C-alpha positions, -999 to +999 in steps of 0.1 A: +327+279-252+333+270-289+369+282-289+383+284-325+419+272-320+412+237-307+385+233-334+409+242-362+434+218-347+408+190-348+400+198-385+437+198-396+445+166-377+415+149-391+422+159-426+458+147-424+446+113-411+421+110-439+447+117-465+471+091-450+444+065-445+429+070-480+464+068-496+471+035-478+437+022-487+440+031-524+477+025-530+491+000-505+462-022-492+456-053-512+424-059-532+398-079-514+396-116-525+360-116-537+351-080-544+384-068-557+390-031-560+353-024-554+359-031-517+382+000-514+351+023-511+346+008-477+375+028-463+353+059-465+318+043-466+321+025-433+334+056-414+306+077-430+281+052-416+297+054-381+297+092-383+261+094-393+250+073-363+273+092-340+261+126-352+225+117-347+233+102-313+249+135-304+218+153-317+197+131-294+218+140-264+218+177-272+180+177-276+176+159-243+199+184-225+180+213-240+146+200-228+159+192-194+182+221-186+177+247-213+206+267-227+211+279-262+244+261-265+226+228-265+203+240-293+233+252-312+250+218-309+217+201-319+216+222-351+252+213-360+247+176-353+215+175-374+233+190-404+263+168-400+242+136-397+221+145-427+252+151-449+267+118-438+234+099-444+233+113-479+269+103-486+262+069-471+233+063-495+253+075-525+283+054-516+261+024-510+246+027-544+280+029-560+290-003-541+257-021-547+257-018-585+288-040-591+280-062-561+243-067-562+236-057-598+214-028-589+219+007-575+191+004-550+172-024-534+145-021-506+168-039-483+162-034-445+196-016-440+191+007-471+154+014-462+160+023-426+190+044-436+168+063-461+141+068-434+168+081-410+181+106-436+146+120-445+135+120-409+163+141-396+163+161-428+127+170-421+138+184-387+163+207-404+134+219-427+113+224-395+140+246-381+139+267-412+102+272-411+098+281-374+111+316-368+105+320-331+138+308-314+124+291-283+096+274-301+120+263-329+145+249-303+118+230-284+100+215-314+132+204-331+145+189-298+113+168-294+114+158-331+150+148-328+143+125-298+114+109-317+135+104-349+163+089-329+142+057-325+152+048-360+190+051-353+194+017-335+171+001-361+196+011-388+224-005-368+206-037-359+186-041-392+211-066-406+205-089-377+168-083-372+155-087-407+181-108-426+195-080-448+216-087-478+240-062-463+270-077-446+271-079-408+289-053-388+326-058-388+350-053-359+388-052-353+388-090-347+371-098-380+391-075-402+426-084-415+454-060-406+460-046-441+424-036-443+421-025-407+449+002-408+434+024-435+399+019-421+410+029-386+429+059-398+400+072-418+375+065-390+396+085-365+403+112-391+366+116-398+358+118-361+383+146-356+373+164-387+336+162-380+341+173-344+359+204-355+334+213-382+304+207-359+321+229-332+325+257-357+289+252-370+276+253-334+296+284-327+282+302-357+246+292-347+252+304-311+267+337-322+239+343-347+213+338-320+232+360-296+233+389-321+196+386-327+185+383-290+213+399-271+238+382-247+214+387-218+183+373-235+168+348-211+160+312-222+124+306-211+135+271-199+154+289-171+134+308-145+142+345-141+160+357-111+137+373-086+142+411-083+165+422-055+145+442-029+161+474-018+165+480+019+141+506+034+153+539+047+174+566+033+212+565+035 
């Protein structure tokens, strides 16, 4: 579990794709008809949005698996996914502000998409803070898993907010609605960010798992798993 070599391969592959995709987006792709060069931020902004939602979805699945089956590996994956999602949410808000100023005239507006994204960032960031305050490992894992499942309710709201509440933010785009010159760098950056994040999250989860193993020992039982009954010795002398 959490083998280093494939994780490093993912990181290197993802970084190379990001370099290639960003180079094409900045140097080769044409400027957008209405937004001009401001549109180029979308080659990293949109993949960051996708990764934030994917990371929090992975946190939700990891939390659910921990509550159902136990196992510190699920808690370690939850910890990594929470941190990755929080970082991408922060980047998403900062990039959105840089795009909004020349496009909307303000850095921030209480638009449904922006508001739900901010709530998502602070909600999952609060779970990270909770993990820092609770020292007992099993209680920390259980409480943060429950909190992650509750906070996940906001994730689909972020995605559908544009359609639900008439946001100023543009509707979600797909391969059929994006012209080829724009789709190539966007696709490369999206794939690169998925590979890079997967590798970094794997390393982060490995570090969390090893840290917990050092503190509790490799044979420390997870209270979600029942202890094995003692083996009864057969009567009589040999």
